[in-house]
C-alpha positions as CSV (number, residue, x, y, z in Angstrom):
1,M,121.4,-19.7,-34.8
2,I,120.8,-21.7,-31.6
3,L,119.5,-24.6,-33.7
4,Q,122.4,-24.3,-36.2
5,S,125.0,-24.7,-33.4
6,F,122.9,-27.5,-31.8
7,L,122.4,-29.5,-35.0
8,A,125.6,-28.7,-36.9
9,P,127.7,-31.6,-35.5
10,L,124.9,-34.1,-36.3
11,L,124.6,-32.7,-39.8
12,A,128.4,-33.0,-40.2
13,R,128.1,-36.8,-39.4
14,E,125.2,-37.2,-41.8
15,I,127.0,-35.7,-44.8
16,N,130.4,-37.0,-43.9
17,V,132.1,-33.6,-43.2
18,V,135.3,-34.3,-41.4
19,E,135.9,-31.0,-39.8
20,L,133.3,-28.4,-38.5
21,I,133.9,-25.0,-36.9
22,V,131.5,-23.6,-34.3
23,P,132.5,-19.9,-33.8
24,R,132.4,-18.0,-30.6
25,F,129.0,-16.6,-29.8
26,P,127.3,-18.6,-32.6
27,A,123.9,-17.1,-31.8
28,A,125.3,-13.7,-32.9
29,F,127.4,-14.9,-35.8
30,S,125.2,-13.4,-38.4
31,A,125.4,-10.0,-36.7
32,Y,129.2,-10.4,-36.6
33,G,129.1,-11.0,-40.4
34,M,127.3,-7.7,-40.8
35,L,130.0,-5.9,-38.9
36,M,132.6,-7.5,-41.3
37,S,130.7,-6.3,-44.4
38,D,131.2,-3.0,-46.3
39,I,128.4,-0.8,-47.5
40,T,127.6,-0.9,-51.2
41,A,125.5,1.1,-53.6
42,D,124.6,-0.5,-56.9
43,F,123.3,1.5,-60.0
44,A,122.5,0.2,-63.4
45,Q,121.3,1.6,-66.7
46,T,120.0,-0.2,-69.8
47,D,122.2,0.9,-72.8
48,I,121.9,-1.3,-75.8
49,R,124.6,-0.6,-78.4
50,P,127.4,-2.5,-80.2
51,L,130.7,-2.6,-78.2
52,T,132.8,-0.7,-80.7
53,P,135.3,2.1,-80.6
54,A,132.7,4.4,-82.0
55,N,130.6,3.9,-78.9
56,K,133.5,4.1,-76.3
57,A,132.9,7.7,-75.3
58,A,129.1,7.2,-74.8
59,I,129.7,4.2,-72.7
60,E,132.3,6.0,-70.5
61,E,130.0,8.9,-70.1
62,G,127.2,6.6,-68.9
63,F,129.6,5.0,-66.4
64,K,130.6,8.5,-65.2
65,K,127.0,9.4,-64.4
66,L,126.3,6.1,-62.6
67,A,129.5,6.4,-60.6
68,L,128.6,9.9,-59.5
69,S,125.2,8.6,-58.2
70,A,126.9,5.8,-56.3
71,R,129.5,8.0,-54.8
72,D,127.0,10.7,-53.8
73,Q,124.8,8.0,-52.1
74,L,127.7,6.7,-50.0
75,I,129.0,10.2,-49.1
76,E,125.5,10.9,-47.8
77,Q,126.0,7.9,-45.5
78,G,129.1,9.4,-44.0
79,F,131.9,8.1,-46.3
80,T,134.6,10.4,-47.7
81,E,135.2,10.6,-51.4
82,D,138.6,8.9,-50.8
83,G,136.9,6.1,-48.8
84,V,134.7,5.0,-51.7
85,D,135.8,2.6,-54.5
86,I,133.9,2.2,-57.7
87,D,133.7,-1.0,-59.8
88,Y,132.5,-0.9,-63.4
89,I,130.6,-3.8,-65.1
90,L,129.2,-4.3,-68.6
91,D,126.4,-6.7,-69.4
92,L,127.5,-8.1,-72.7
93,R,126.1,-10.6,-75.2
94,Y,126.5,-11.6,-78.8
95,L,124.2,-9.6,-81.1
96,G,120.9,-11.4,-81.2
97,Q,121.4,-13.4,-78.0
98,E,118.9,-13.3,-75.2
99,H,121.3,-14.0,-72.3
100,S,124.2,-11.8,-71.3
101,L,127.3,-12.1,-69.1
102,K,128.7,-9.6,-66.6
103,I,132.2,-8.4,-67.4
104,D,134.4,-6.3,-65.1
105,V,136.0,-3.3,-66.9
106,D,137.7,-0.1,-66.0
107,S,136.3,3.4,-66.2
108,Q,138.6,4.0,-69.1
109,L,137.2,1.3,-71.3
110,D,139.5,-1.0,-73.2
111,I,137.2,-2.4,-75.9
112,E,139.5,-5.2,-77.1
113,K,140.1,-6.4,-73.6
114,A,136.4,-6.3,-72.7
115,I,135.6,-8.4,-75.8
116,A,138.4,-10.8,-75.1
117,D,137.2,-11.3,-71.5
118,F,133.7,-11.8,-72.7
119,N,134.8,-14.4,-75.2
120,T,136.8,-16.2,-72.5
121,Q,133.9,-16.2,-70.1
122,H,131.4,-17.3,-72.8
123,L,133.7,-20.2,-73.7
124,E,133.9,-21.3,-70.0
125,R,130.2,-20.9,-69.5
126,Y,128.7,-22.3,-72.7
127,G,131.6,-24.2,-74.4
128,H,132.0,-22.0,-77.5
129,V,132.6,-18.5,-78.8
130,M,131.2,-16.7,-81.8
131,T,132.4,-14.2,-84.3
132,D,129.2,-12.1,-84.1
133,T,129.4,-8.5,-82.9
134,V,129.5,-8.1,-79.1
135,E,126.7,-5.9,-77.8
136,V,126.3,-3.9,-74.6
137,V,123.0,-4.6,-72.8
138,A,123.5,-2.5,-69.6
139,L,126.0,-0.5,-67.7
140,R,126.5,-1.2,-64.0
141,V,128.6,0.4,-61.2
142,R,129.0,-0.7,-57.6
143,G,130.2,1.8,-55.1
144,T,131.8,0.4,-52.0
145,G,132.3,2.3,-48.8
146,H,134.9,0.6,-46.6
147,L,134.1,0.2,-42.9
148,T,136.6,-0.4,-40.1
149,K,136.4,-4.1,-39.3
150,P,136.5,-5.4,-35.7
151,S,139.5,-7.6,-35.0
152,M,139.1,-11.1,-33.7
153,Q,140.5,-11.5,-30.1
154,K,142.4,-14.5,-29.0
155,I,141.4,-16.2,-25.8
156,P,143.8,-17.3,-23.0
157,V,145.9,-20.4,-23.5
158,A,144.9,-23.3,-21.3
159,T,147.0,-23.5,-18.1
160,A,144.5,-25.5,-16.0
161,S,143.0,-28.9,-16.5
162,I,139.9,-29.1,-18.7
163,E,138.1,-30.7,-15.7
164,K,137.6,-27.2,-14.3
165,A,135.3,-26.5,-17.2
166,I,133.0,-29.5,-16.5
167,K,129.6,-28.5,-15.1
168,N,128.0,-31.9,-14.8
169,T,126.9,-35.0,-16.8
170,R,123.5,-35.5,-18.5
171,K,121.9,-38.3,-20.3
172,A,121.2,-37.5,-24.0
173,Y,120.8,-39.4,-27.3
174,D,124.2,-40.2,-28.9
175,F,123.9,-40.8,-32.7
176,A,127.2,-42.5,-32.7
177,V,125.8,-45.4,-30.7
178,H,122.0,-44.7,-31.2
179,S,121.3,-44.8,-27.5
180,L,120.9,-42.6,-24.5
181,V,124.3,-42.2,-22.8
182,P,125.9,-39.9,-20.3
183,F,127.2,-36.7,-21.9
184,T,129.9,-34.5,-20.2
185,V,128.6,-30.9,-20.0
186,Y,131.2,-28.2,-20.4
187,D,130.9,-24.4,-19.7
188,R,132.2,-22.8,-22.8
189,D,133.3,-19.7,-20.9
190,L,135.8,-21.8,-19.0
191,L,137.3,-23.5,-22.1
192,A,140.7,-22.1,-23.1
193,S,142.9,-22.3,-26.2
194,G,144.4,-25.8,-26.5
195,H,141.8,-27.7,-24.6
196,T,140.7,-30.9,-26.3
197,F,138.0,-33.4,-25.4
198,K,136.0,-36.3,-26.9
199,G,132.3,-36.8,-27.2
200,P,129.8,-37.5,-26.1
201,A,129.8,-34.0,-24.7
202,I,127.6,-30.8,-24.6
203,V,129.1,-27.4,-24.6
204,E,126.8,-24.8,-22.9
205,E,126.9,-21.1,-23.3
206,G,124.4,-18.3,-22.7
207,T,122.6,-18.4,-26.0
208,S,123.5,-21.7,-27.5
209,N,124.4,-25.4,-26.9
210,T,126.7,-27.5,-29.0
211,V,126.2,-31.3,-29.0
212,I,129.3,-33.4,-29.8
213,H,128.6,-37.1,-30.4
214,G,130.7,-40.1,-29.3
215,D,132.6,-40.4,-32.6
216,Q,133.6,-36.7,-32.5
217,T,136.5,-34.8,-30.9
218,C,136.7,-31.1,-30.1
219,L,139.7,-28.8,-30.1
220,V,139.4,-25.2,-28.8
221,N,141.6,-23.0,-31.0
222,D,143.3,-19.7,-30.3
223,Y,140.2,-17.6,-31.0
224,G,137.9,-19.8,-29.0
225,H,136.3,-21.5,-31.9
226,L,135.3,-25.2,-31.4
227,I,137.0,-27.4,-34.1
228,I,134.9,-30.5,-34.2
229,T,136.3,-33.6,-36.0
230,T,134.2,-36.6,-36.9
231,N,136.3,-39.8,-36.5
232,R,134.3,-42.3,-38.5
233,K,133.3,-42.7,-42.1
234,K,129.7,-42.1,-43.1
235,E,127.6,-45.2,-42.6
236,A,126.6,-47.1,-45.8
237,Q,123.1,-46.4,-46.9
238,V,120.8,-49.4,-47.0
């Protein structure tokens, strides 16, 4: 994560990305993503049969067993029954095909809708539909246990000059001019919402540094994220 924050502004220049966001605590951003994720339990069962009204009850019974397994696993992890959602998916194909498509359905299976959704997705994916029988390949369920998500906290609005956040200057290589030049070094903990500054600059924090080149500007938003904008077009490749 340290390298991602360090190199991201340079990569933005190279691929001509106009705006880049460096979040607060970039070295822990992947851990924050885990806190924002729910817990899931996936179960699947091969069940090859035509998708016809005659097989509706058998398919629904298969879904019921898989859903019970997913729900039980999540309840063992501390979720209540009301706190678990179940999604139902059919792997479908035309009779005789090798490949299949995943189609979302309800526990109370609507055969006609499932076939129509499959035909629509098949047309979008492969450019045609067929009149062959639609066949079930597998049943899938996904149980989701919802966790309480941490809220993002706003940082104070800037009331003091940004000069108070300056630590020092340091020579570094600026890819905007392809030369060693003085970079202004900022303490990220002292940056407030609304502060803006131009590169070349380095933003230092406990676990990461962000390098902002001479053709880039930075805005600190309400949540303390660095919004870095590149102000030049990508150089023509020779």
